[in-house]
C-alpha positions in Angstrom: 102.0 71.7 119.9 104.6 69.1 119.0 107.8 71.3 118.5 108.5 69.9 114.9 105.1 71.3 114.1 105.7 74.7 115.9 108.6 75.2 113.7 107.4 73.9 110.3 104.9 76.0 110.9 107.0 79.1 111.6 109.5 78.4 108.8 106.4 78.7 106.0 105.2 81.8 107.6 108.7 83.2 107.4 109.0 81.9 103.9 105.2 83.2 102.7 106.2 86.6 103.9 109.3 86.9 102.2 107.3 85.6 98.9 104.4 88.1 99.4 107.1 91.1 100.7 110.1 90.2 98.2 109.8 93.3 96.2 110.1 95.2 98.7 112.6 93.0 101.1 114.6 93.5 97.4 113.8 97.3 97.3 115.5 97.3 101.1 118.5 95.0 100.3 119.2 96.8 97.3 119.9 100.4 99.0 122.1 99.5 101.0 125.9 99.6 99.9 127.4 96.3 101.3 124.0 94.2 101.2 123.9 95.3 97.4 127.9 94.1 96.8 127.3 91.3 98.3 123.8 90.4 96.4 125.5 91.1 93.1 129.3 88.8 94.3 126.6 86.1 95.3 124.5 86.1 92.1 127.8 86.3 89.9 128.9 83.2 91.6 126.3 81.5 89.8 127.5 80.2 86.6 124.1 79.9 84.5 123.2 83.7 86.4 126.4 84.6 85.0 125.8 84.2 81.6 122.0 85.0 81.5 123.5 88.7 82.7 126.5 88.9 80.7 124.6 87.9 77.5 122.2 90.4 78.1 124.7 93.0 78.5 126.3 92.5 75.7 124.3 91.6 73.1 125.0 93.3 69.8 121.8 93.9 67.5 121.9 91.8 64.2 123.7 93.6 61.5 125.3 93.4 58.0 128.6 94.9 59.8 131.0 92.4 61.0 
């Protein structure tokens, strides 16, 4: 088998496995404090993720009060 085909199949199978078990992998990552901290730092450095998270966390319900 051609080496490029082997690497392509390996990458595709790893990506498929990561997608199939994504919630289990995320659960494992969030249990380890150092990995969780790194994941939060990385996600908060992406501007559109940070905007969405902060908008959800600090959203005030509509009311007549100022």
